[in-house]
C-alpha positions as CSV (number, residue, x, y, z in Angstrom):
1,M,-18.7,-3.5,1.8
2,I,-17.2,-6.5,0.1
3,S,-13.6,-7.5,-0.1
4,M,-12.5,-7.7,-3.8
5,N,-10.1,-10.6,-3.1
6,N,-11.9,-12.7,-0.4
7,D,-15.6,-12.3,-1.0
8,L,-15.8,-12.7,-4.7
9,N,-15.7,-15.8,-6.9
10,W,-13.1,-14.9,-9.5
11,V,-13.2,-16.8,-12.8
12,K,-10.3,-16.7,-15.3
13,S,-11.1,-16.0,-18.9
14,S,-11.0,-19.1,-21.2
15,Y,-8.8,-17.1,-23.5
16,S,-6.1,-16.7,-20.7
17,T,-3.2,-19.1,-20.8
18,A,-0.1,-19.4,-18.7
19,T,2.1,-18.1,-21.6
20,S,-0.2,-15.6,-23.3
21,G,0.4,-12.7,-20.8
22,N,-3.2,-11.6,-21.2
23,C,-4.9,-13.0,-18.1
24,V,-8.2,-11.5,-17.1
25,E,-10.5,-12.6,-14.2
26,I,-14.1,-11.6,-13.8
27,A,-16.3,-11.8,-10.7
28,A,-20.1,-11.2,-10.4
29,L,-21.1,-8.5,-8.0
30,P,-24.2,-8.7,-5.7
31,D,-25.9,-5.9,-7.7
32,G,-25.5,-7.7,-11.0
33,G,-22.4,-5.7,-12.1
34,R,-18.9,-7.2,-12.6
35,A,-15.4,-6.8,-11.3
36,V,-12.5,-7.2,-13.7
37,R,-8.9,-7.6,-12.7
38,D,-5.5,-8.8,-14.1
39,S,-5.0,-12.3,-12.7
40,K,-1.2,-11.7,-12.7
41,N,-1.8,-8.9,-10.2
42,P,-4.8,-10.0,-8.0
43,D,-4.0,-7.4,-5.4
44,G,-3.8,-4.6,-8.0
45,L,-6.5,-2.3,-9.3
46,V,-10.0,-3.7,-10.0
47,L,-12.3,-2.3,-12.7
48,L,-15.9,-2.2,-11.4
49,L,-18.7,-2.2,-14.0
50,T,-22.4,-1.7,-13.4
51,A,-24.8,-4.4,-14.9
52,G,-25.6,-2.0,-17.7
53,Q,-21.9,-1.2,-18.4
54,W,-21.1,-4.9,-18.4
55,R,-23.9,-5.6,-20.9
56,R,-22.7,-2.9,-23.2
57,L,-19.1,-4.1,-23.0
58,V,-20.1,-7.7,-23.9
59,K,-22.4,-6.5,-26.7
60,S,-19.6,-4.4,-28.2
61,V,-17.0,-7.2,-28.0
62,L,-19.4,-9.6,-29.6
63,Q,-20.2,-7.2,-32.4
64,Q,-16.5,-6.6,-33.1
65,K,-15.8,-10.3,-33.1
66,M,-18.6,-10.9,-35.6
67,T,-17.4,-8.2,-38.0
68,K,-13.8,-9.1,-37.8
69,A,-12.7,-11.2,-40.8
70,P,-11.2,-14.6,-40.1
71,G,-7.4,-14.7,-40.1
72,R,-7.0,-11.0,-39.3
């Protein structure tokens, strides 16, 4: 078993800023999945995604970003 806070290398999203209020951190899991948490609450809940779930999430976000018109 891994400790979500001590054994993982958490990386803050490049879109997170000190003033945005939207701060997300992601850590790679040994099985290829990802752990996602709110960086303002590192001891709070952690969302665990399998490698397949992570791929689908990233694909969906990228598709939405590409179809969203600039300035919206």
